[in-house]
BAKOLVEX-188006 format. One record per residue (C-alpha): residue number from 1; x, y, z; residue in three letters. Coordinates in nm, 4 decimals, padded with zeros to 6 digits. Layout:
BAKOLVEX-188006
+-----+----------+----------+----------+--------+
: num :        X :        Y :        Z : residu :
+-----+----------+----------+----------+--------+
: NUM :        X :        Y :        Z :    ala :
...
+-----+----------+----------+----------+--------+
END
This chain:
BAKOLVEX-188006
+-----+----------+----------+----------+--------+
: num :        X :        Y :        Z : residu :
+-----+----------+----------+----------+--------+
:   1 :  00.9944 : -01.9509 :  01.3473 :    met :
:   2 :  00.8595 : -01.5984 :  01.3883 :    ser :
:   3 :  00.6775 : -01.4314 :  01.0983 :    asp :
:   4 :  00.8953 : -01.1266 :  01.1575 :    val :
:   5 :  01.2677 : -01.1534 :  01.2243 :    leu :
:   6 :  01.4060 : -00.8440 :  01.4019 :    ala :
:   7 :  01.7783 : -00.8325 :  01.4674 :    phe :
:   8 :  02.0779 : -00.5977 :  01.4557 :    val :
:   9 :  02.3559 : -00.6515 :  01.2093 :    glu :
:  10 :  02.6459 : -00.4128 :  01.2275 :    gly :
:  11 :  02.4749 : -00.0772 :  01.3020 :    his :
:  12 :  02.1599 : -00.1663 :  01.1076 :    val :
:  13 :  01.8332 : -00.2818 :  01.2602 :    gly :
:  14 :  01.7007 : -00.5559 :  01.0335 :    arg :
:  15 :  01.3307 : -00.6189 :  00.9941 :    ile :
:  16 :  01.2670 : -00.9254 :  00.7788 :    arg :
:  17 :  00.9192 : -01.0449 :  00.6889 :    leu :
:  18 :  00.9149 : -01.4197 :  00.7231 :    asn :
:  19 :  00.5808 : -01.5558 :  00.6042 :    arg :
:  20 :  00.6792 : -01.6646 :  00.2540 :    pro :
:  21 :  00.3937 : -01.9049 :  00.1742 :    arg :
:  22 :  00.1500 : -01.6130 :  00.2260 :    ala :
:  23 :  00.3715 : -01.3760 :  00.0291 :    leu :
:  24 :  00.4556 : -01.2163 :  00.3665 :    his :
:  25 :  00.1068 : -01.0749 :  00.4096 :    ala :
:  26 :  00.0793 : -00.8903 :  00.7419 :    leu :
:  27 : -00.1008 : -01.0222 :  01.0487 :    thr :
:  28 : -00.1743 : -00.8240 :  01.3665 :    his :
:  29 :  00.1205 : -00.9897 :  01.5540 :    pro :
:  30 :  00.3531 : -00.9030 :  01.2628 :    met :
:  31 :  00.2543 : -00.5398 :  01.2858 :    cys :
:  32 :  00.3166 : -00.5465 :  01.6626 :    thr :
:  33 :  00.6579 : -00.7047 :  01.6087 :    ala :
:  34 :  00.7652 : -00.4370 :  01.3592 :    val :
:  35 :  00.6280 : -00.1595 :  01.5883 :    leu :
:  36 :  00.8120 : -00.3035 :  01.8922 :    asp :
:  37 :  01.1440 : -00.3388 :  01.7031 :    ala :
:  38 :  01.1237 :  00.0227 :  01.5845 :    leu :
:  39 :  01.0489 :  00.1309 :  01.9391 :    gly :
:  40 :  01.3419 : -00.0643 :  02.0815 :    ala :
:  41 :  01.5890 :  00.0874 :  01.8321 :    trp :
:  42 :  01.4522 :  00.4366 :  01.8345 :    arg :
:  43 :  01.6866 :  00.5647 :  02.1081 :    asn :
:  44 :  01.9615 :  00.3027 :  02.0692 :    asp :
:  45 :  02.2737 :  00.4755 :  01.9467 :    pro :
:  46 :  02.4161 :  00.1443 :  01.8191 :    ala :
:  47 :  02.1367 :  00.1284 :  01.5599 :    val :
:  48 :  02.1907 :  00.3949 :  01.2974 :    glu :
:  49 :  01.9489 :  00.2801 :  01.0238 :    ala :
:  50 :  01.6672 :  00.0327 :  00.9690 :    val :
:  51 :  01.6450 : -00.2063 :  00.6741 :    met :
:  52 :  01.3177 : -00.3853 :  00.5798 :    ile :
:  53 :  01.3085 : -00.6836 :  00.3441 :    asp :
:  54 :  01.1668 : -01.0341 :  00.3139 :    his :
:  55 :  01.3071 : -01.3728 :  00.3817 :    ala :
:  56 :  01.3963 : -01.6013 :  00.0897 :    pro :
:  57 :  01.1605 : -01.8789 :  00.0023 :    ala :
:  58 :  01.2063 : -02.2218 :  00.1644 :    pro :
:  59 :  01.3905 : -02.4675 : -00.0527 :    asp :
:  60 :  01.1704 : -02.5974 : -00.3319 :    gly :
:  61 :  00.9045 : -02.3304 : -00.2764 :    asp :
:  62 :  00.9511 : -02.0640 : -00.5491 :    pro :
:  63 :  00.6212 : -01.8896 : -00.4549 :    lys :
:  64 :  00.7775 : -01.7427 : -00.1389 :    gly :
:  65 :  01.0364 : -01.5512 : -00.3366 :    ala :
:  66 :  00.7735 : -01.3545 : -00.5255 :    arg :
:  67 :  00.6599 : -01.1226 : -00.2548 :    gly :
:  68 :  00.8050 : -00.8424 : -00.0455 :    phe :
:  69 :  00.4617 : -00.8092 :  00.1107 :    cys :
:  70 :  00.1297 : -00.8895 : -00.0620 :    ala :
:  71 : -00.0893 : -00.6969 :  00.1833 :    gly :
:  72 : -00.2751 : -00.7712 :  00.5008 :    gly :
:  73 : -00.4769 : -01.0526 :  00.6534 :    asp :
:  74 : -00.7769 : -01.0019 :  00.4312 :    ile :
:  75 : -00.9719 : -01.3173 :  00.5312 :    arg :
:  76 : -00.9522 : -01.2206 :  00.8994 :    met :
:  77 : -01.0639 : -00.8671 :  00.8203 :    leu :
:  78 : -01.3656 : -00.9928 :  00.6195 :    ala :
:  79 : -01.4694 : -01.2397 :  00.8931 :    ala :
:  80 : -01.4420 : -00.9754 :  01.1583 :    ser :
:  81 : -01.6249 : -00.7218 :  00.9466 :    gly :
:  82 : -01.9120 : -00.9616 :  00.9007 :    ala :
:  83 : -01.9410 : -00.9924 :  01.2816 :    ala :
:  84 : -01.8684 : -00.7049 :  01.5259 :    asp :
:  85 : -01.5598 : -00.5647 :  01.3498 :    gly :
:  86 : -01.3579 : -00.5507 :  01.6752 :    val :
:  87 : -01.0627 : -00.7702 :  01.5483 :    glu :
:  88 : -01.0546 : -00.5761 :  01.2227 :    ala :
:  89 : -01.0444 : -00.2393 :  01.3964 :    arg :
:  90 : -00.7694 : -00.3624 :  01.6262 :    ala :
:  91 : -00.5630 : -00.4744 :  01.3260 :    phe :
:  92 : -00.6022 : -00.1415 :  01.1503 :    phe :
:  93 : -00.5163 :  00.0461 :  01.4667 :    his :
:  94 : -00.1927 : -00.1470 :  01.5142 :    glu :
:  95 : -00.0990 : -00.1426 :  01.1452 :    glu :
:  96 : -00.1503 :  00.2317 :  01.1155 :    tyr :
:  97 :  00.0596 :  00.2851 :  01.4295 :    arg :
:  98 :  00.3371 :  00.0901 :  01.2570 :    met :
:  99 :  00.2987 :  00.2972 :  00.9380 :    asn :
: 100 :  00.3090 :  00.6240 :  01.1347 :    his :
: 101 :  00.6111 :  00.5230 :  01.3417 :    arg :
: 102 :  00.8000 :  00.4357 :  01.0231 :    leu :
: 103 :  00.6998 :  00.7670 :  00.8678 :    phe :
: 104 :  00.8095 :  00.9704 :  01.1690 :    ala :
: 105 :  01.1277 :  00.7683 :  01.2427 :    tyr :
: 106 :  01.4396 :  00.9839 :  01.2786 :    ala :
: 107 :  01.6813 :  00.7250 :  01.1463 :    lys :
: 108 :  01.7289 :  00.6277 :  00.7773 :    pro :
: 109 :  01.4895 :  00.3526 :  00.6614 :    arg :
: 110 :  01.5589 :  00.1352 :  00.3629 :    ile :
: 111 :  01.2896 : -00.0918 :  00.2063 :    ala :
: 112 :  01.3629 : -00.3489 : -00.0578 :    phe :
: 113 :  01.0535 : -00.3848 : -00.2729 :    met :
: 114 :  01.1877 : -00.6899 : -00.4512 :    asp :
: 115 :  00.8681 : -00.8682 : -00.5574 :    gly :
: 116 :  00.4985 : -00.8159 : -00.4958 :    val :
: 117 :  00.4431 : -00.4954 : -00.2992 :    thr :
: 118 :  00.0764 : -00.4345 : -00.2468 :    met :
: 119 : -00.1548 : -00.2926 :  00.0157 :    gly :
: 120 :  00.0102 : -00.3393 :  00.3519 :    gly :
: 121 :  00.3478 : -00.3795 :  00.1759 :    gly :
: 122 :  00.3076 : -00.0340 :  00.0321 :    val :
: 123 :  00.2352 :  00.0881 :  00.3874 :    gly :
: 124 :  00.5693 : -00.0585 :  00.4960 :    leu :
: 125 :  00.7746 :  00.0679 :  00.2024 :    ala :
: 126 :  00.6471 :  00.4144 :  00.1355 :    met :
: 127 :  00.7376 :  00.5722 :  00.4729 :    pro :
: 128 :  01.1040 :  00.4717 :  00.4125 :    cys :
: 129 :  01.3342 :  00.7355 :  00.2706 :    asp :
: 130 :  01.5166 :  00.4773 :  00.0559 :    his :
: 131 :  01.2840 :  00.2569 : -00.1462 :    arg :
: 132 :  01.4479 :  00.0041 : -00.3719 :    ile :
: 133 :  01.2698 : -00.1372 : -00.6739 :    ala :
: 134 :  01.3986 : -00.4199 : -00.8958 :    thr :
: 135 :  01.2851 : -00.5936 : -01.2109 :    glu :
: 136 :  01.0728 : -00.8184 : -00.9855 :    asn :
: 137 :  00.8742 : -00.5338 : -00.8329 :    thr :
: 138 :  00.4968 : -00.5480 : -00.8780 :    lys :
: 139 :  00.3539 : -00.2481 : -00.6976 :    phe :
: 140 : -00.0193 : -00.1880 : -00.6572 :    ala :
: 141 : -00.2996 : -00.0602 : -00.4386 :    met :
: 142 : -00.5745 : -00.2949 : -00.5670 :    pro :
: 143 : -00.8234 : -00.2425 : -00.2895 :    glu :
: 144 : -01.1213 : -00.1192 : -00.4919 :    thr :
: 145 : -01.1436 : -00.4713 : -00.6396 :    ala :
: 146 : -01.2417 : -00.6040 : -00.2932 :    ile :
: 147 : -01.4598 : -00.3100 : -00.1822 :    gly :
: 148 : -01.1851 : -00.1452 :  00.0239 :    leu :
: 149 : -00.9794 :  00.1662 : -00.0500 :    phe :
: 150 : -00.6025 :  00.2440 : -00.0658 :    pro :
: 151 : -00.5273 :  00.2830 :  00.3020 :    asp :
: 152 : -00.2020 :  00.2616 :  00.5033 :    val :
: 153 : -00.1329 :  00.6169 :  00.3980 :    gly :
: 154 : -00.2569 :  00.5788 :  00.0412 :    gly :
: 155 : -00.4546 :  00.9009 :  00.0675 :    gly :
: 156 : -00.1275 :  01.0842 :  00.1488 :    trp :
: 157 :  00.1062 :  00.9136 : -00.0973 :    tyr :
: 158 : -00.1133 :  00.8732 : -00.4051 :    leu :
: 159 : -00.2452 :  01.2274 : -00.3861 :    ser :
: 160 :  00.1101 :  01.3558 : -00.4036 :    arg :
: 161 :  00.2059 :  01.1762 : -00.7240 :    leu :
: 162 :  00.2523 :  01.3795 : -01.0414 :    pro :
: 163 : -00.0602 :  01.4880 : -01.2279 :    gly :
: 164 : -00.3555 :  01.2540 : -01.1848 :    arg :
: 165 : -00.1548 :  00.9285 : -01.1545 :    phe :
: 166 : -00.2712 :  00.8856 : -00.7998 :    gly :
: 167 : -00.6390 :  00.8853 : -00.8915 :    arg :
: 168 : -00.5734 :  00.6403 : -01.1746 :    tyr :
: 169 : -00.3851 :  00.3982 : -00.9512 :    leu :
: 170 : -00.6349 :  00.4275 : -00.6665 :    ala :
: 171 : -00.9397 :  00.3525 : -00.8839 :    leu :
: 172 : -00.7943 :  00.0872 : -01.1133 :    thr :
: 173 : -00.5429 : -00.0815 : -00.8818 :    gly :
: 174 : -00.3076 : -00.0896 : -01.1795 :    ala :
: 175 :  00.0198 : -00.2795 : -01.1254 :    arg :
: 176 :  00.3485 : -00.0995 : -01.1769 :    leu :
: 177 :  00.6862 : -00.2484 : -01.2454 :    asp :
: 178 :  01.0159 : -00.1264 : -01.1066 :    gly :
: 179 :  01.0843 :  00.1224 : -01.3879 :    ala :
: 180 :  00.7388 :  00.2784 : -01.3395 :    glu :
: 181 :  00.7809 :  00.3016 : -00.9649 :    cys :
: 182 :  01.1052 :  00.4866 : -01.0152 :    leu :
: 183 :  00.9565 :  00.7187 : -01.2737 :    ala :
: 184 :  00.6694 :  00.8196 : -01.0439 :    leu :
: 185 :  00.8847 :  00.8579 : -00.7377 :    gly :
: 186 :  00.7360 :  00.5597 : -00.5573 :    leu :
: 187 :  01.0875 :  00.4136 : -00.5584 :    ala :
: 188 :  01.4014 :  00.6149 : -00.5010 :    thr :
: 189 :  01.6392 :  00.3627 : -00.6621 :    his :
: 190 :  01.6292 :  00.0802 : -00.9164 :    phe :
: 191 :  01.8780 : -00.1952 : -00.8448 :    ile :
: 192 :  01.8975 : -00.5250 : -01.0406 :    pro :
: 193 :  01.7699 : -00.8109 : -00.8263 :    ala :
: 194 :  02.1019 : -00.9956 : -00.8623 :    gly :
: 195 :  02.2796 : -00.7179 : -00.6719 :    leu :
: 196 :  02.0349 : -00.6795 : -00.3879 :    val :
: 197 :  02.1952 : -00.9183 : -00.1400 :    glu :
: 198 :  02.5388 : -00.7648 : -00.2006 :    ala :
: 199 :  02.3922 : -00.4240 : -00.1418 :    val :
: 200 :  02.2423 : -00.5331 :  00.1866 :    lys :
: 201 :  02.5827 : -00.6725 :  00.2976 :    arg :
: 202 :  02.7599 : -00.3553 :  00.1992 :    asp :
: 203 :  02.5100 : -00.1412 :  00.3947 :    ile :
: 204 :  02.5417 : -00.3485 :  00.7100 :    thr :
: 205 :  02.9209 : -00.3361 :  00.6743 :    ala :
: 206 :  02.9291 :  00.0460 :  00.6466 :    asp :
: 207 :  02.6000 :  00.2174 :  00.7018 :    val :
: 208 :  02.7598 :  00.5587 :  00.6742 :    his :
: 209 :  02.8241 :  00.4853 :  00.3066 :    ala :
: 210 :  02.4547 :  00.4126 :  00.2476 :    leu :
: 211 :  02.3883 :  00.6790 : -00.0180 :    asp :
: 212 :  02.7000 :  00.5883 : -00.2117 :    gly :
: 213 :  02.6318 :  00.2159 : -00.1988 :    ile :
: 214 :  02.2808 :  00.2653 : -00.3379 :    leu :
: 215 :  02.3972 :  00.5049 : -00.6065 :    ala :
: 216 :  02.6741 :  00.2728 : -00.7193 :    ala :
: 217 :  02.4444 : -00.0238 : -00.7507 :    ala :
: 218 :  02.1623 :  00.1649 : -00.9265 :    ser :
: 219 :  02.0900 :  00.0924 : -01.2908 :    ala :
: 220 :  01.8805 :  00.2330 : -01.5729 :    asn :
: 221 :  01.5502 :  00.0391 : -01.5557 :    pro :
: 222 :  01.4559 :  00.1193 : -01.9078 :    gly :
: 223 :  01.1259 :  00.2518 : -02.0343 :    arg :
: 224 :  00.8451 :  00.3310 : -01.7894 :    ala :
: 225 :  00.5415 :  00.2360 : -01.9887 :    ala :
: 226 :  00.2912 :  00.4277 : -01.7759 :    ile :
: 227 :  00.4448 :  00.7572 : -01.8843 :    leu :
: 228 :  00.3171 :  00.6903 : -02.2364 :    asp :
: 229 : -00.0344 :  00.7434 : -02.0951 :    his :
: 230 :  00.0324 :  01.0533 : -01.8785 :    arg :
: 231 : -00.1601 :  01.2967 : -02.0970 :    ala :
: 232 : -00.4540 :  01.0536 : -02.1215 :    ala :
: 233 : -00.4562 :  00.9894 : -01.7471 :    ile :
: 234 : -00.4399 :  01.3603 : -01.6617 :    asp :
: 235 : -00.7309 :  01.4268 : -01.8920 :    arg :
: 236 : -00.9517 :  01.1239 : -01.8222 :    leu :
: 237 : -00.9055 :  01.1398 : -01.4421 :    phe :
: 238 : -00.9218 :  01.5180 : -01.4133 :    ala :
: 239 : -01.2389 :  01.5098 : -01.2058 :    ser :
: 240 : -01.2845 :  01.3884 : -00.8466 :    asp :
: 241 : -01.6443 :  01.2955 : -00.9334 :    val :
: 242 : -01.6624 :  00.9264 : -01.0295 :    leu :
: 243 : -01.9487 :  00.9755 : -01.2717 :    glu :
: 244 : -01.7443 :  01.2410 : -01.4574 :    glu :
: 245 : -01.4418 :  01.0136 : -01.4767 :    val :
: 246 : -01.6584 :  00.7324 : -01.6272 :    leu :
: 247 : -01.8177 :  00.9766 : -01.8710 :    ala :
: 248 : -01.4778 :  01.0921 : -01.9882 :    ala :
: 249 : -01.3666 :  00.7356 : -02.0402 :    leu :
: 250 : -01.6887 :  00.6492 : -02.2285 :    glu :
: 251 : -01.6433 :  00.9478 : -02.4618 :    ala :
: 252 : -01.2846 :  00.8515 : -02.5528 :    asp :
: 253 : -01.2476 :  00.6089 : -02.8434 :    asp :
: 254 : -00.8884 :  00.5104 : -02.7614 :    gly :
: 255 : -00.7816 :  00.1639 : -02.6583 :    ala :
: 256 : -00.6361 :  00.2828 : -02.3243 :    phe :
: 257 : -00.9626 :  00.4463 : -02.2260 :    ala :
: 258 : -01.1620 :  00.1372 : -02.3231 :    ala :
: 259 : -00.9406 : -00.0956 : -02.1205 :    glu :
: 260 : -00.9476 :  00.1363 : -01.8231 :    thr :
: 261 : -01.3242 :  00.1688 : -01.8380 :    leu :
: 262 : -01.3594 : -00.2085 : -01.8500 :    ala :
: 263 : -01.1484 : -00.2364 : -01.5364 :    thr :
: 264 : -01.3477 :  00.0274 : -01.3482 :    leu :
: 265 : -01.6735 : -00.1480 : -01.4367 :    arg :
: 266 : -01.5521 : -00.4398 : -01.2256 :    thr :
: 267 : -01.4653 : -00.2251 : -00.9186 :    arg :
: 268 : -01.6868 : -00.1394 : -00.6265 :    ser :
: 269 : -01.8633 :  00.1914 : -00.7000 :    pro :
: 270 : -01.8672 :  00.2646 : -00.3265 :    gln :
: 271 : -01.4925 :  00.1933 : -00.2933 :    ala :
: 272 : -01.4140 :  00.4136 : -00.5905 :    met :
: 273 : -01.6071 :  00.7066 : -00.4484 :    lys :
: 274 : -01.4468 :  00.6578 : -00.1111 :    val :
: 275 : -01.1035 :  00.6537 : -00.2794 :    ser :
: 276 : -01.1585 :  00.9763 : -00.4688 :    leu :
: 277 : -01.2772 :  01.1514 : -00.1576 :    lys :
: 278 : -00.9836 :  01.0122 :  00.0437 :    leu :
: 279 : -00.7249 :  01.1432 : -00.2105 :    leu :
: 280 : -00.8919 :  01.4819 : -00.2291 :    arg :
: 281 : -00.8712 :  01.5125 :  00.1482 :    gly :
: 282 : -00.5236 :  01.3588 :  00.1700 :    gly :
: 283 : -00.3756 :  01.6192 : -00.0622 :    ala :
: 284 : -00.4707 :  01.8870 :  00.1899 :    ala :
: 285 : -00.3913 :  01.6941 :  00.5053 :    met :
: 286 : -00.1521 :  01.8805 :  00.7355 :    ala :
: 287 :  00.0296 :  01.5811 :  00.8828 :    thr :
: 288 :  00.0688 :  01.2111 :  00.8278 :    phe :
: 289 : -00.0746 :  01.1561 :  01.1767 :    glu :
: 290 : -00.3891 :  01.3375 :  01.0724 :    asp :
: 291 : -00.4056 :  01.1216 :  00.7583 :    glu :
: 292 : -00.3805 :  00.7981 :  00.9550 :    met :
: 293 : -00.6541 :  00.9089 :  01.1990 :    ala :
: 294 : -00.8718 :  00.9992 :  00.9033 :    his :
: 295 : -00.8106 :  00.6661 :  00.7250 :    glu :
: 296 : -00.8763 :  00.4703 :  01.0428 :    tyr :
: 297 : -01.2264 :  00.6198 :  01.0780 :    ala :
: 298 : -01.3031 :  00.5302 :  00.7152 :    val :
: 299 : -01.1583 :  00.1803 :  00.7450 :    ala :
: 300 : -01.3535 :  00.1130 :  01.0679 :    ala :
: 301 : -01.6726 :  00.1676 :  00.8743 :    arg :
: 302 : -01.5920 :  00.0298 :  00.5312 :    val :
: 303 : -01.4778 : -00.3062 :  00.6717 :    val :
: 304 : -01.8333 : -00.3681 :  00.7989 :    gln :
: 305 : -02.0130 : -00.2673 :  00.4826 :    arg :
: 306 : -02.1483 : -00.5118 :  00.2280 :    his :
: 307 : -01.9008 : -00.4431 : -00.0520 :    asp :
: 308 : -01.5924 : -00.5437 :  00.1472 :    phe :
: 309 : -01.7237 : -00.8844 :  00.2475 :    gly :
: 310 : -01.8612 : -00.9398 : -00.1024 :    glu :
: 311 : -01.5360 : -00.8337 : -00.2650 :    gly :
: 312 : -01.3334 : -01.0730 : -00.0522 :    val :
: 313 : -01.5763 : -01.3494 : -00.1256 :    arg :
: 314 : -01.5481 : -01.2964 : -00.5044 :    ala :
: 315 : -01.1735 : -01.2360 : -00.5329 :    val :
: 316 : -01.0170 : -01.4248 : -00.2409 :    ile :
: 317 : -01.2586 : -01.6954 : -00.1178 :    val :
: 318 : -01.4718 : -01.8225 : -00.4059 :    asp :
: 319 : -01.2486 : -01.6708 : -00.6711 :    lys :
: 320 : -01.5388 : -01.6322 : -00.9160 :    asp :
: 321 : -01.4434 : -01.2688 : -00.9761 :    asn :
: 322 : -01.8118 : -01.1848 : -01.0001 :    ala :
: 323 : -01.8834 : -00.9543 : -00.7068 :    pro :
: 324 : -02.2396 : -00.8297 : -00.6571 :    arg :
: 325 : -02.1810 : -00.4748 : -00.5432 :    trp :
: 326 : -02.4489 : -00.2905 : -00.3475 :    asn :
: 327 : -02.5108 : -00.0267 : -00.4566 :    pro :
: 328 : -02.4397 : -00.1633 : -00.7993 :    ala :
: 329 : -02.3924 :  00.1702 : -00.9777 :    thr :
: 330 : -02.2075 :  00.4912 : -00.9006 :    pro :
: 331 : -02.5412 :  00.6782 : -00.9003 :    glu :
: 332 : -02.6625 :  00.4515 : -00.6202 :    gly :
: 333 : -02.3716 :  00.5565 : -00.3948 :    val :
: 334 : -02.5143 :  00.8762 : -00.2533 :    thr :
: 335 : -02.3292 :  01.1730 : -00.0995 :    asp :
: 336 : -02.5085 :  01.0924 :  00.2291 :    his :
: 337 : -02.3703 :  00.7420 :  00.2241 :    met :
: 338 : -02.0140 :  00.8640 :  00.1688 :    ile :
: 339 : -02.0532 :  01.1349 :  00.4342 :    asp :
: 340 : -02.1536 :  00.8666 :  00.6882 :    arg :
: 341 : -01.8462 :  00.6628 :  00.5986 :    ile :
: 342 : -01.6208 :  00.9665 :  00.6491 :    phe :
: 343 : -01.7849 :  01.0925 :  00.9705 :    ala :
: 344 : -01.5659 :  01.1367 :  01.2741 :    ala :
: 345 : -01.5607 :  00.8486 :  01.5236 :    leu :
: 346 : -01.7001 :  00.8922 :  01.8715 :    asp :
: 347 : -01.4659 :  01.0122 :  02.1435 :    ile :
: 348 : -01.2603 :  00.7204 :  02.2695 :    gly :
: 349 : -01.2846 :  00.5247 :  01.9449 :    glu :
: 350 : -01.0388 :  00.7367 :  01.7448 :    glu :
: 351 : -00.6986 :  00.6145 :  01.6210 :    trp :
: 352 : -00.3982 :  00.7371 :  01.8194 :    thr :
: 353 : -00.0279 :  00.7068 :  01.7402 :    pro :
: 354 :  00.2010 :  00.4831 :  01.9443 :    ala :
: 355 :  00.3707 :  00.6589 :  02.2344 :    pro :
+-----+----------+----------+----------+--------+
END
């Protein structure tokens, strides 16, 4: 059975992630399959919208039901990064083409973020103009914990969130529930999980009623806890200089600041500085195509640096959660080091969108 099921139901192109035991984490062939399906339906008048979801778990395997998409093939990326990086760069190139095609697609796109939606899953969901959260949604960009950065358009999306929420989410990798996703605009609708399958059936039966179907099924998700901390986040993350963010957190005697500081002390200093620079640049980026080309150059370099391999070892492989970052402190991550990571690629090595 394919890891991506692409089929047409009614007038809706269906893209269903089908790798449940890996929480539907993306592989290179999965990205290619999504890209190809979108290409095939782009000029097909019989396909009037695209819906992206995940397959239900196999019988007796509740784990598979927990994820819309948990991210990308991190072990492969780390292994490639430790060698010549060719396979990792090929994956990023294809994944970013998929992200860009979704972003630029002329037909309505609906993503059901019912479950874990992290990393690569965010890259699938955020380009869609209808993004459905449920009480099962667990949304995060936790890349700084493994020495990476919020890619797949993270520099574009997070930099455009209200206030300084984007900086907070990029550095901490904080998890958001469905109510919080709706409050920040990361989701466009909150629909109870028990209604999701009926909503999908209604959309495929009458795609022209899409907006009304989603509105009718939407519910009040209740309190968005992250909003309680908006003033603190805006104040504590006001700077794009990591040392200044940490100093602000150290000077604050509140519980939220202490908890946040403790989290950042576990993150890669290099990855946090890369993330801040990425969001600062992303806020001013003219087009999403420019953003993806920019992120590809950064990813091509970061994947071969020490912190990514070490972060994957500590969090994914050995699971000791004791990464040995190098440099170990923010002060050790120099401007020159960051400038080298962000330098333009040589001619012929740049990312290009799919034709």
